[in-house]
C-alpha positions in Angstrom: 0.0 0.0 0.0 1.3 3.4 -1.0 -0.6 6.4 0.2 -0.1 10.2 0.5 -1.6 11.9 3.5 -1.9 15.5 4.6 -3.3 17.6 7.4 -3.6 21.3 7.8 -6.6 21.4 10.2 -4.8 23.1 13.2 -1.7 25.2 13.8 0.3 22.2 12.6 1.0 21.4 9.0 2.2 18.0 7.8 2.4 15.6 4.9 3.3 11.9 4.9 3.8 9.0 2.6 2.8 5.5 3.8 4.8 2.8 2.0 5.5 -0.8 2.9 4.1 -0.3 6.4 6.3 2.8 7.2 5.2 6.4 7.4 7.7 9.1 6.2 6.6 12.6 7.3 7.2 16.3 7.1 5.8 18.2 10.0 5.9 21.8 11.2 4.1 23.9 13.8 3.3 26.9 11.6 0.2 28.9 12.2 -1.2 30.6 9.1 1.5 29.3 6.8 -0.2 26.1 5.7 -0.9 27.4 2.1 2.8 28.1 1.6 4.2 25.0 3.3 2.0 22.1 2.3 2.8 21.7 -1.4 6.6 21.8 -0.8 6.1 19.2 2.0 4.2 16.9 -0.3 6.9 17.3 -3.0 9.7 16.6 -0.5 8.2 13.5 1.0 7.3 12.0 -2.4 10.8 12.7 -3.6 12.2 11.0 -0.5 10.5 7.7 -1.3 10.9 8.1 -5.1 7.2 8.1 -6.0 5.0 10.1 -8.3 1.3 10.7 -7.5 0.3 8.2 -10.2 2.1 5.5 -8.4 0.0 5.9 -5.2 -3.0 3.9 -4.3 -4.9 6.8 -2.6 -4.8 10.2 -1.1 -5.8 10.8 2.6 -6.5 14.1 4.3 -7.6 15.4 7.6 -11.2 16.2 6.8 -11.8 18.2 10.0 -13.1 19.4 12.3 -10.6 22.2 12.7 -9.8 25.6 11.4 -12.2 26.5 8.6 -9.5 27.7 6.2 -7.1 24.9 7.1 -9.6 22.1 6.5 -10.5 23.6 3.1 -6.8 23.8 2.1 -6.4 20.0 2.8 -9.6 19.0 1.1 -8.8 21.1 -2.0 -5.3 19.8 -2.4 -6.3 16.2 -1.8 -9.0 16.6 -4.5 -6.7 18.2 -6.9 -4.0 15.5 -6.7 -6.6 12.7 -6.7 -8.4 14.1 -9.8 -5.1 14.5 -11.7 -3.8 11.1 -10.8 -7.2 9.3 -10.9 -7.0 8.1 -7.3 -9.6 7.6 -4.5 -9.5 9.8 -1.4 -9.7 8.8 2.2 -11.2 11.5 4.4 -10.0 11.0 8.0 -11.2 12.6 11.2 -8.7 15.0 12.6 -9.9 14.2 16.1 -9.4 10.5 15.5 -5.9 11.1 14.1 -5.0 13.1 17.2 -6.4 10.3 19.4 -4.4 7.7 17.6 -1.2 9.7 17.8 -1.5 10.4 21.6 -2.6 6.9 22.3 0.4 5.4 20.5 2.7 7.9 22.3 1.5 7.2 25.9 0.1 3.7 25.6 -3.4 4.6 26.8 -6.5 3.3 25.1 -9.3 5.7 26.1 -8.7 9.2 24.7 -10.9 12.3 25.2 -9.9 14.8 22.4 -10.7 18.5 22.6 -9.6 21.1 20.0 -10.3 24.8 20.7 -13.2 25.8 18.3 -13.2 29.4 19.4 -16.5 31.2 20.3 -16.3 29.5 23.7 -16.6 26.0 22.3 -14.6 22.9 21.6 -14.5 20.2 19.0 -15.0 17.1 21.0 -14.7 13.3 20.5 -14.0 10.2 22.7 -12.1 7.2 21.3 -11.0 3.7 22.0 -7.5 3.5 20.6 -5.5 0.5 19.5 -2.2 0.3 17.7 -3.8 1.1 14.3 -7.3 2.3 15.0 -9.3 4.9 16.8 -12.9 3.9 17.3 -15.3 6.7 17.9 -17.4 6.3 21.1 -20.5 8.3 20.7 -20.3 11.2 18.2 -18.0 14.1 17.3 -19.5 17.4 18.4 -18.9 21.1 18.6 -20.2 22.3 21.9 -19.6 24.4 25.0 -17.0 22.8 27.4 -19.7 22.4 30.0 -21.7 20.2 27.6 -19.1 17.5 26.8 -19.9 13.9 27.6 -18.2 10.6 27.6 -19.2 6.9 28.0 -19.4 5.9 31.6 -16.7 3.8 33.2 -13.8 5.0 31.2 -10.2 5.6 32.4 -9.7 8.7 30.3 -6.7 10.6 29.1 -7.1 14.1 27.5 -5.5 15.3 24.3 -5.5 18.5 22.4 -5.4 22.3 22.8 -9.0 22.5 24.0 -7.8 21.0 27.3 -5.4 23.9 27.7 -8.0 26.7 26.9 -10.8 25.1 28.9 -9.0 23.0 31.4 -11.1 23.8 34.5 -14.5 23.2 32.9 -13.5 20.1 30.9 -11.9 18.5 34.0 -15.1 19.0 36.0 -17.1 17.4 33.2 -14.7 14.5 32.7 -11.9 13.8 35.2 -8.8 12.5 33.3 -5.7 10.6 34.4 -3.5 13.1 32.5 -3.5 15.3 29.5 -1.2 16.2 26.6 -2.4 19.7 25.5 0.3 20.6 23.0 -0.5 17.8 20.5 -1.9 18.2 17.0 -3.2 15.8 14.3 -0.4 14.6 12.1 -0.4 13.3 8.6 1.4 10.1 9.6 -1.6 9.2 11.8 -4.0 10.2 9.1 -2.2 7.7 6.9 -2.2 5.0 9.6 -6.0 5.3 9.9 -6.6 5.4 6.1 -4.7 2.1 5.3 -6.6 -0.1 7.8 -8.5 -2.6 5.7 -11.9 -1.8 7.2 -11.3 1.9 6.5 -11.0 1.4 2.8 -14.7 0.9 2.5 -15.0 4.6 3.2 -12.6 5.8 0.5 -14.4 8.0 -2.0 -14.0 9.6 -5.4 -12.4 13.0 -5.3 -15.6 14.9 -5.8 -16.9 13.4 -2.5 -13.8 14.3 -0.5 -15.5 17.0 1.5 -14.5 18.8 4.7 -16.3 18.3 7.9 -16.8 21.5 9.9 -19.4 20.5 12.5 -20.3 24.1 13.0 -22.8 24.4 10.2 -23.9 27.9 11.0 -20.4 29.4 10.4 -20.1 27.5 7.1 -23.6 28.8 6.0 -22.7 32.4 6.8 -19.4 32.3 4.9 -21.0 30.6 2.0 -23.7 33.2 1.9 -21.1 36.0 2.0 -19.3 34.5 -1.0 -22.4 34.7 -3.3 
């Protein structure tokens, strides 16, 4: 399996190639520089492994939730490469990718992920993590920190910048064993989720590779303003 993955949904920007069970990645924490960085990252990581886009099996991208502009950048680039190379696309949850990365790092299986969604809200999801999968428990949501929920009986570990911004409220809602606040979704983990055999059923044609924002009212207002 040979797959290109990218993520620009948060302050981090990354691109990775999955080949022969190994992920090779370019990663940089670079707020507001995604548009300038992501294409050179893609070119560099493809050159490292000696592949052209037409030699890949698929393109994966972090489909959100996350920063509105960042999610659109990833979706647009993934679509463009996939259309040009006639490849399917694997849209991967950025929350799930973050859960997988932190779970692999600390060896914990129950992750509560919170990204700062601004406007006093968080993007929220709870996951059961194994070596190569992050199973969503419940649903991904955008909500006030005081409204987050998690399945009962879990031994939870927190991940993501939402825990830094709303630590007091989130900790009251869901006590956690610990938390890694300064962690972001990474393209290598987007790739790991995309290549799992059961995930391949969710690969789509490029025209169906759409962002997931969760906050529909913001999307509707921006769309109306562009008319």
